[in-house]
C-alpha positions as CSV (number, residue, x, y, z in Angstrom):
1,M,18.1,6.5,-15.9
2,P,16.9,10.1,-16.6
3,T,15.9,11.8,-13.2
4,L,14.0,14.9,-12.9
5,T,15.5,17.9,-11.0
6,W,13.7,20.9,-9.5
7,V,14.4,24.3,-7.3
8,G,14.8,22.8,-4.2
9,K,15.5,19.0,-4.5
10,D,19.1,19.1,-3.3
11,K,17.6,20.2,0.0
12,V,15.0,17.5,0.1
13,V,16.5,14.5,-1.2
14,N,17.8,13.4,2.3
15,H,15.4,15.3,4.4
16,H,13.8,12.2,5.6
17,H,17.0,11.4,7.5
18,D,16.6,15.0,9.1
19,V,12.8,14.5,10.1
20,P,12.9,13.5,14.1
21,F,11.6,10.4,15.3
22,R,8.4,10.8,17.6
23,V,6.5,8.4,19.6
24,L,2.9,7.4,18.7
25,N,0.6,7.9,21.6
26,K,-2.5,5.7,21.7
27,Q,-5.8,7.8,22.5
28,Y,-8.2,4.9,22.5
29,T,-9.2,1.7,21.0
30,F,-12.7,1.2,19.2
31,E,-14.4,-2.0,18.5
32,A,-17.6,-2.5,16.6
33,D,-20.9,-3.6,18.6
34,P,-21.3,-7.0,19.4
35,G,-23.7,-8.9,17.2
36,T,-21.6,-7.2,14.2
37,R,-19.5,-9.3,11.4
38,T,-15.9,-11.0,12.4
39,N,-13.5,-8.3,10.9
40,S,-9.9,-7.1,11.3
41,T,-9.5,-5.3,14.7
42,D,-5.5,-4.7,14.4
43,N,-5.8,-1.2,12.8
44,R,-4.6,2.1,13.2
45,I,-5.5,5.6,12.4
46,I,-3.0,8.2,13.2
47,H,-3.6,12.0,13.3
48,G,-0.7,14.2,12.6
49,D,1.5,15.0,9.8
50,N,2.3,12.2,7.6
51,L,5.9,13.0,7.4
52,E,6.5,12.7,11.1
53,A,3.9,9.6,11.1
54,L,5.7,7.8,8.6
55,K,9.2,8.1,10.2
56,S,7.7,6.7,13.3
57,L,6.3,3.8,11.7
58,L,9.5,3.0,10.8
59,P,10.6,0.9,14.0
60,E,7.5,-1.4,13.7
61,F,6.6,-1.6,10.1
62,E,9.9,-1.1,8.2
63,G,9.5,-3.6,5.2
64,K,6.4,-4.9,6.5
65,V,3.6,-3.3,4.6
66,K,2.6,-5.2,1.7
67,C,0.2,-2.5,0.0
68,I,0.6,1.1,-0.2
69,Y,-2.1,3.4,-1.8
70,I,-2.3,7.2,-1.5
71,D,-4.3,10.0,-3.1
72,P,-2.1,12.9,-2.3
73,P,-3.0,16.4,-3.4
74,Y,-3.3,16.7,-7.2
75,N,-1.7,20.3,-7.4
76,T,-4.5,21.8,-9.5
77,G,-3.9,25.3,-8.9
78,N,-7.4,25.7,-7.1
79,E,-6.9,24.2,-3.5
80,G,-5.0,25.4,-0.5
81,W,-2.9,22.6,0.8
82,C,-0.7,22.7,3.5
83,Y,2.0,19.9,3.5
84,N,5.3,22.1,4.2
85,D,8.6,20.6,5.1
86,N,10.0,23.5,7.0
87,V,13.5,23.0,6.4
88,N,15.8,25.6,8.1
89,D,17.6,27.1,5.1
90,P,16.8,30.1,3.1
91,K,16.1,28.5,-0.3
92,M,13.6,26.0,1.5
93,Q,12.0,28.5,3.4
94,K,11.4,30.4,-0.1
95,W,9.8,27.3,-1.6
96,L,8.1,25.7,1.6
97,G,7.9,28.3,4.0
98,E,4.2,29.1,3.7
99,V,1.1,27.3,2.7
100,V,0.9,26.9,-0.9
101,G,-2.2,28.4,-2.9
102,K,-3.4,29.2,-6.2
103,E,-0.8,32.0,-6.5
104,G,2.5,31.8,-8.0
105,E,3.7,30.8,-11.4
106,D,3.6,26.9,-12.5
107,L,7.0,26.5,-11.6
108,S,6.7,27.6,-8.2
109,R,4.0,25.3,-7.7
110,H,5.1,22.2,-9.1
111,D,8.6,22.8,-7.2
112,K,7.0,23.1,-4.2
113,W,4.7,20.3,-4.5
114,L,7.8,18.0,-5.4
115,C,9.5,19.2,-2.3
116,M,6.8,18.3,-0.3
117,M,6.1,14.6,-2.1
118,Y,9.9,13.5,-2.3
119,P,10.6,12.9,1.6
120,R,7.4,11.4,2.3
121,L,7.8,8.9,-0.9
122,K,11.3,8.1,0.6
123,L,9.7,7.2,3.8
124,L,6.9,5.1,2.1
125,H,9.2,3.2,0.0
126,R,11.2,2.1,3.3
127,L,8.0,1.0,4.9
128,L,7.0,-1.2,1.5
129,A,8.0,-5.1,2.1
130,K,10.1,-6.6,-0.5
131,D,7.2,-8.0,-2.5
132,G,5.0,-5.0,-1.8
133,I,2.8,-2.9,-4.0
134,F,3.0,0.8,-4.4
135,L,-0.1,2.5,-5.6
136,C,-0.6,6.2,-6.4
137,S,-3.4,8.1,-7.8
138,I,-3.1,11.1,-9.7
139,D,-3.9,13.5,-12.6
140,E,-2.6,15.1,-15.6
141,N,-1.3,17.9,-13.4
142,E,1.6,16.2,-11.8
143,Y,1.5,12.5,-13.6
144,H,4.7,12.8,-15.8
145,R,6.9,14.4,-13.0
146,L,5.6,12.0,-10.3
147,K,6.2,8.8,-12.6
148,L,9.9,10.0,-12.9
149,V,10.3,10.8,-9.1
150,L,8.9,7.2,-8.5
151,D,11.2,5.5,-11.1
152,E,14.1,7.0,-9.3
153,I,12.9,6.0,-5.8
154,C,11.4,2.6,-6.2
155,G,13.5,1.8,-9.2
156,L,12.6,1.8,-13.0
157,N,12.3,-2.1,-13.3
158,A,9.8,-1.7,-10.2
159,Y,7.2,0.2,-12.5
160,V,4.2,-2.3,-13.5
161,G,2.1,0.3,-15.5
162,S,-0.6,2.9,-14.9
163,I,-4.3,2.1,-14.5
164,C,-6.2,5.0,-16.6
165,W,-9.7,5.2,-15.2
166,R,-13.0,7.0,-16.0
167,T,-13.6,9.5,-13.5
168,R,-17.2,10.7,-15.0
169,N,-19.9,9.8,-17.5
170,T,-20.3,13.3,-18.7
171,D,-18.1,15.8,-20.2
172,N,-17.2,19.3,-18.2
173,R,-19.2,21.4,-20.3
174,V,-16.2,23.6,-21.2
175,K,-16.2,24.1,-25.3
176,T,-13.0,25.6,-25.4
177,R,-10.8,22.9,-23.7
178,L,-10.5,19.1,-23.7
179,S,-12.9,17.7,-21.3
180,V,-10.6,15.5,-19.0
181,D,-12.7,12.9,-17.6
182,H,-9.8,10.4,-16.5
183,E,-7.0,9.8,-13.7
184,Y,-4.3,7.3,-13.3
185,V,-3.0,5.0,-10.7
186,L,0.8,4.6,-11.0
187,V,1.5,1.0,-9.9
188,Y,5.0,0.0,-8.8
189,S,5.9,-3.8,-7.6
190,L,9.1,-4.6,-5.6
191,G,8.6,-8.1,-6.5
192,A,5.2,-9.6,-6.2
193,P,3.1,-10.4,-9.2
194,L,-0.3,-8.6,-9.1
195,V,-3.1,-10.8,-8.1
196,G,-5.5,-10.2,-11.0
197,R,-9.1,-9.9,-11.3
198,L,-11.5,-12.4,-10.4
199,I,-13.1,-14.2,-13.6
200,D,-16.7,-14.2,-13.8
201,R,-17.7,-17.8,-13.1
202,S,-21.6,-17.1,-14.2
203,D,-20.6,-17.0,-17.6
204,F,-19.5,-20.9,-17.5
205,K,-22.2,-23.1,-18.6
206,N,-22.6,-26.7,-19.8
207,P,-25.6,-27.1,-22.1
208,D,-24.5,-30.3,-23.7
209,N,-23.7,-32.0,-20.1
210,D,-20.0,-32.3,-21.1
211,P,-18.2,-34.4,-18.5
212,R,-15.6,-31.9,-18.1
213,G,-17.8,-29.4,-16.5
214,P,-18.9,-25.9,-17.3
215,Y,-17.2,-23.9,-20.0
216,V,-17.2,-20.6,-21.7
217,T,-16.4,-20.7,-25.8
218,D,-13.8,-18.4,-27.4
219,P,-13.5,-17.6,-31.2
220,L,-11.9,-20.0,-33.3
221,T,-10.6,-17.4,-35.7
222,G,-7.3,-15.8,-35.6
223,K,-5.8,-13.0,-37.1
224,A,-3.8,-13.7,-40.3
225,T,-4.8,-13.3,-43.9
226,A,-4.7,-16.0,-46.3
227,E,-1.7,-14.3,-48.0
228,D,0.0,-13.9,-44.6
229,R,-0.7,-17.6,-43.1
230,P,-2.0,-19.6,-46.0
231,N,-2.1,-22.8,-43.5
232,L,-4.4,-21.3,-41.6
233,H,-7.1,-20.9,-44.1
234,Y,-9.0,-24.2,-44.8
235,V,-12.4,-25.8,-44.8
236,I,-13.8,-27.5,-41.5
237,E,-16.5,-29.7,-41.6
238,N,-19.1,-30.7,-38.8
239,P,-19.0,-34.3,-38.2
240,L,-22.5,-34.7,-37.2
241,T,-24.3,-32.3,-39.7
242,L,-21.6,-32.0,-42.5
243,D,-22.0,-28.2,-42.5
244,K,-18.9,-26.8,-43.9
245,F,-17.3,-23.6,-42.5
246,L,-14.7,-21.2,-44.1
247,P,-12.9,-18.7,-42.0
248,D,-13.1,-14.8,-42.4
249,P,-10.4,-14.1,-45.1
250,A,-8.9,-11.6,-43.2
251,R,-8.5,-13.6,-40.1
252,G,-8.1,-17.4,-40.6
253,W,-8.7,-20.0,-37.6
254,I,-6.4,-20.2,-34.9
255,T,-4.3,-23.2,-35.7
256,D,-3.2,-25.2,-38.8
257,F,-5.3,-28.3,-39.7
258,K,-3.4,-30.4,-37.8
259,G,-4.1,-28.5,-34.7
260,Y,-7.8,-28.3,-35.5
261,R,-8.0,-32.1,-35.7
262,E,-6.6,-32.6,-32.2
263,L,-9.1,-29.9,-31.0
264,L,-12.0,-32.0,-32.9
265,L,-10.8,-35.4,-31.7
266,S,-10.6,-34.0,-28.1
267,D,-14.3,-32.4,-28.1
268,R,-13.4,-29.1,-27.7
269,I,-15.3,-27.8,-30.7
270,W,-18.5,-26.2,-30.0
271,W,-20.7,-26.2,-33.4
272,P,-23.7,-23.8,-34.0
273,V,-27.0,-25.6,-35.1
274,N,-25.9,-24.9,-38.5
275,A,-23.8,-22.6,-40.6
276,Q,-26.5,-19.9,-40.9
277,N,-26.1,-19.6,-37.1
278,G,-22.8,-18.5,-36.7
279,N,-18.9,-20.2,-36.6
280,P,-17.6,-23.1,-34.6
281,R,-15.8,-22.0,-31.3
282,K,-13.4,-23.4,-28.8
283,K,-14.3,-24.7,-25.4
284,R,-12.5,-23.4,-22.3
285,F,-13.4,-25.2,-19.4
286,L,-13.7,-23.7,-15.8
287,S,-11.7,-26.5,-14.6
288,E,-8.7,-25.5,-16.4
289,T,-8.9,-21.8,-15.7
290,S,-7.4,-19.9,-13.6
291,D,-9.2,-18.1,-10.6
292,R,-7.7,-14.8,-11.7
293,M,-7.1,-13.0,-15.0
294,P,-4.7,-10.3,-16.1
295,L,-5.6,-6.7,-15.3
296,S,-6.3,-4.2,-18.0
297,S,-4.6,-0.9,-17.8
298,F,-7.9,0.8,-18.9
299,W,-11.0,1.0,-16.7
300,A,-13.9,2.5,-18.5
301,D,-16.6,1.0,-16.2
302,T,-15.7,2.9,-12.6
303,K,-18.2,5.2,-11.2
304,G,-15.5,7.8,-9.8
305,Q,-18.8,10.6,-9.0
306,T,-20.1,8.1,-6.5
307,G,-17.9,8.7,-3.6
308,A,-19.3,12.0,-2.4
309,D,-22.8,10.6,-2.4
310,E,-21.4,7.6,-0.6
311,L,-19.8,10.1,2.2
312,D,-23.3,12.1,2.4
313,N,-25.2,9.2,2.9
314,M,-23.1,8.1,5.7
315,L,-22.2,11.4,7.6
316,G,-25.3,13.6,6.6
317,K,-23.5,16.4,4.7
318,R,-21.2,17.0,2.0
319,L,-17.5,17.1,3.4
320,F,-15.5,16.3,0.6
321,A,-16.0,17.3,-3.0
322,F,-14.0,14.4,-4.7
323,P,-13.3,11.4,-2.4
324,K,-12.7,8.1,-4.1
325,A,-15.6,5.7,-4.4
326,V,-15.5,2.5,-2.2
327,D,-16.0,0.3,-4.9
328,F,-13.2,1.9,-6.8
329,I,-10.7,1.4,-4.2
330,S,-11.8,-2.1,-3.2
331,R,-11.7,-3.4,-6.6
332,L,-7.9,-1.7,-6.8
333,L,-6.8,-3.4,-3.5
334,D,-8.6,-6.9,-4.6
335,V,-6.6,-7.3,-7.6
336,V,-3.1,-6.1,-6.5
337,C,-2.7,-7.7,-3.1
338,S,-3.6,-10.7,-0.9
339,S,-6.5,-11.3,1.3
340,D,-4.1,-10.6,4.4
341,A,-2.2,-7.5,3.1
342,L,-1.1,-4.8,5.5
343,I,-2.3,-1.7,3.8
344,L,-1.1,1.9,4.4
345,D,-2.6,5.1,3.3
346,S,-1.1,8.1,4.3
347,F,-3.3,10.6,2.7
348,S,-6.1,9.1,4.2
349,G,-8.6,11.9,4.1
350,S,-12.2,10.9,4.5
351,G,-11.2,7.2,5.2
352,T,-12.1,5.6,1.9
353,T,-9.3,3.3,1.9
354,A,-10.4,1.6,5.4
355,H,-14.1,1.3,4.3
356,A,-12.6,-0.6,1.1
357,V,-10.3,-2.9,3.4
358,L,-13.3,-3.6,5.5
359,K,-15.8,-4.1,2.8
360,L,-13.3,-6.7,1.0
361,N,-12.8,-8.7,4.3
362,A,-16.5,-8.9,4.7
363,Q,-17.0,-10.3,1.0
364,D,-14.1,-12.7,1.0
365,G,-13.3,-13.6,5.0
366,G,-9.8,-12.2,4.4
367,H,-7.9,-10.3,7.1
368,R,-6.6,-7.2,5.4
369,R,-5.5,-4.7,7.9
370,F,-5.1,-0.7,7.5
371,I,-2.9,2.1,8.7
372,L,-4.4,5.6,8.2
373,V,-2.8,8.8,8.6
374,E,-4.5,12.1,8.3
375,R,-2.9,15.5,9.3
376,M,-6.2,17.6,9.4
377,D,-8.5,18.2,12.3
378,Y,-11.1,16.2,10.7
379,A,-9.0,13.1,11.5
380,E,-11.2,12.4,14.6
381,T,-14.7,14.0,13.6
382,I,-14.8,12.4,9.8
383,T,-11.9,10.2,8.8
384,A,-12.4,7.9,12.3
385,E,-16.0,8.5,12.4
386,R,-16.7,7.3,9.1
387,V,-14.7,4.0,10.0
388,R,-16.9,3.8,13.1
389,R,-19.9,4.0,11.2
390,V,-18.8,1.4,8.6
391,M,-18.0,-0.9,11.3
392,N,-21.4,-0.6,13.7
393,G,-23.8,0.2,10.6
394,Y,-25.8,3.3,9.9
395,G,-28.8,4.8,8.6
396,S,-32.3,3.8,9.6
397,E,-35.2,1.6,8.6
398,S,-35.0,1.5,4.8
399,K,-31.6,2.9,4.3
400,A,-30.0,1.2,6.6
401,V,-26.7,-0.4,6.3
402,D,-25.3,-3.5,8.4
403,G,-22.2,-2.9,10.1
404,L,-19.0,-4.8,8.6
405,G,-17.3,-5.1,12.4
406,G,-13.8,-4.7,13.0
407,G,-11.9,-2.3,15.1
408,F,-9.0,0.3,15.2
409,D,-6.4,2.1,17.6
410,Y,-6.6,5.8,17.5
411,Y,-3.3,7.8,17.9
412,T,-1.7,11.0,17.9
413,I,1.9,11.9,17.2
414,G,3.8,12.8,20.6
415,E,7.2,14.1,21.5
416,P,10.4,13.8,19.9
417,L,12.8,10.9,20.9
418,F,15.6,13.3,21.3
419,T,15.6,17.0,22.4
420,A,17.2,19.6,20.6
421,D,20.4,19.2,22.3
422,D,20.5,15.6,20.7
423,L,19.7,14.1,24.4
424,L,17.4,11.4,25.1
425,N,13.7,12.9,26.0
426,E,13.0,11.3,29.3
427,S,9.4,12.3,29.1
428,V,8.5,9.7,26.2
429,G,9.1,6.9,28.7
430,V,11.6,4.0,28.9
431,D,9.5,1.7,27.0
432,A,9.5,4.0,23.8
433,I,13.0,4.3,23.9
434,R,13.8,0.8,24.5
435,G,11.8,0.0,21.5
436,Y,13.7,2.6,19.3
437,V,17.1,1.2,20.3
438,A,15.9,-2.3,19.7
439,Y,14.9,-1.4,16.1
440,T,18.2,0.7,15.5
441,E,20.3,-2.5,16.3
442,G,18.0,-4.7,14.2
443,I,16.6,-6.8,16.9
444,R,14.1,-8.8,15.2
445,P,10.4,-8.6,17.3
446,E,10.7,-12.3,18.3
447,D,14.2,-11.9,19.7
448,Q,13.1,-8.8,21.6
449,V,12.1,-9.2,25.4
450,S,10.3,-6.7,27.8
451,Q,11.9,-5.5,31.1
452,D,10.2,-8.1,32.9
453,N,12.5,-11.1,32.2
454,P,14.5,-13.4,34.1
455,V,18.0,-12.2,33.1
456,S,17.5,-8.5,33.5
457,P,15.6,-5.5,33.3
458,Y,18.1,-4.0,31.3
459,L,17.9,-6.9,28.6
460,L,16.5,-5.8,25.1
461,G,17.0,-8.8,23.2
462,R,19.1,-11.9,22.6
463,N,19.6,-14.6,19.8
464,A,22.0,-17.6,19.1
465,D,25.1,-15.2,18.7
466,T,24.2,-11.9,20.3
467,A,22.7,-10.3,23.4
468,W,21.9,-6.8,23.6
469,F,21.5,-4.7,27.1
470,F,20.3,-1.0,27.5
471,Y,21.4,-0.1,30.7
472,Y,19.6,3.1,31.1
473,E,18.0,5.1,34.3
474,P,16.4,8.8,33.7
475,D,17.3,9.8,37.1
476,R,21.0,8.7,37.2
477,P,24.1,8.2,35.0
478,T,24.9,4.4,34.4
479,A,28.1,2.6,34.2
480,L,29.5,-0.6,32.5
481,N,31.5,-2.2,35.5
482,M,31.7,-5.6,37.1
483,E,28.7,-4.9,39.5
484,F,26.5,-4.8,36.5
485,L,27.8,-7.8,34.9
486,G,27.4,-9.7,37.9
487,G,24.0,-8.9,38.2
488,I,23.0,-10.6,34.8
489,Q,21.8,-14.3,34.8
490,I,22.3,-14.8,31.3
491,G,22.9,-18.7,31.3
492,D,24.6,-19.8,28.0
493,K,27.1,-17.0,27.2
494,P,26.4,-15.7,23.5
495,G,29.7,-14.9,21.4
496,T,28.9,-11.2,21.7
497,T,27.3,-8.8,24.0
498,I,26.3,-5.2,23.2
499,I,26.2,-3.0,26.2
500,Y,24.3,0.5,26.2
501,A,25.3,2.7,29.3
502,D,26.5,6.3,29.9
503,R,30.0,5.2,30.6
504,C,32.5,2.2,30.8
505,L,34.7,1.5,33.4
506,L,36.1,-1.9,32.1
507,S,39.4,-2.4,30.4
508,S,39.5,-2.7,26.4
509,D,41.4,-5.8,27.0
510,F,38.6,-7.3,29.3
511,M,35.9,-6.2,26.9
512,T,37.7,-8.0,23.8
513,K,38.6,-11.1,25.8
514,N,35.0,-11.5,26.9
515,G,33.0,-10.4,23.4
516,L,31.8,-7.2,25.2
517,I,31.2,-4.1,23.1
518,F,30.1,-0.8,24.8
519,K,27.9,1.9,23.3
520,K,27.6,5.2,25.1
521,I,24.4,6.6,25.8
522,P,23.1,9.0,23.7
523,R,26.2,9.1,21.5
524,D,26.0,5.8,19.9
525,I,22.3,5.4,19.7
526,S,21.9,5.5,15.9
527,R,19.6,8.2,14.1
528,F,17.8,7.1,10.9
């Protein structure tokens, strides 16, 4: 498979492994006012660099996010953006050591953008569920490069297609160039099919009281000439009026005469009043139709310019030039994922994705949840504030908009789990360290236990085959010895017991005989 190479790629291809794991510090919980609608409350907004945030989400959410939607910087050359991965290397310092602006030749600009995106896409891919859907908005500036990178990370077979959507109804009034009036959404699926768009049930009627219920009619003509398919060109007759009908010579009927007779005998032909009022058509009943229809790759009916107005009306001033419209994002999420999906947006900007999630839940009673990540200082004053107003309602008198309900937890990114000397950072707290070790050991959430358990405060978790202990004290070294083993009230002995401690005083023969495995703190704690 062809892959894309750029200056600096060799320094970022594995950089996501070097990003330090940091704890997420909850600052507050917000819930909508009583009396608003019922909506999802187990949502998150995280303020901080999305590279660090994505790494910190792995222990809890790796492989669990059903839908990722991102709207990254388009790298048009007109904006200043500050996603830098400050890798300690002269070449990377050259490309990523300063905020990228409009200056610089195209090669420099595109290389820097790719270096910024690659490790973030790698972490997003790890968070995506095995049946997850990945969506990425982009325009002409980086579309072709982004697709090659996503093909490499997600796999070529995961590519579903690209949605091309119309962003405005008027041209850009620049006579010397093409008026680019569209953008793209790249769609990748790791296994699940797209949900598809809801059919418009209002089109189904029953004017002749057919016992099979409401129906719509589809053309009875096909796409074959008499020369290509002579068996599709024949005369049909309305059995009641005896009106005769011939197909369009360039199209023919959709079936041969035998197939037509089967449709006629099963009363699936809709007849016009007479031959002058149209052609016969085929009935398609609502009861035989799926709730969802295939998704088109071309969306010409979108209103891309309404996003800024929506934000203005909500917050009272123009804060973003080109935010996505809520209807566009809600439509996108509705057709690609289920009503209980966990949705992640790591370039959340003004919070449109959260607005769309809450709107969809209010419409169909779903329980979609969102995780937003925003690095800029407006994460609290714009992103979170918008979500609060959507949940509580906003506006007054004739312009009042009812709240959609719901709630969220607001987090900031805290200290790294390991110090610069590669020791455990005691300031993050024992619970955070225990949670990280449980994740690195692959202990399922349902098998994990808190320190307040009847076996031992050092028990991390257990299943039918294995028990895990994390014998750690911040203020003193710990030793795996007979005294420690004697204090464990484990009941049925598992086949394998893994114990973390600062040192081990038991013989290797004793350890092997009793199914014990020692792991040294911090040396044997996995980094990821």
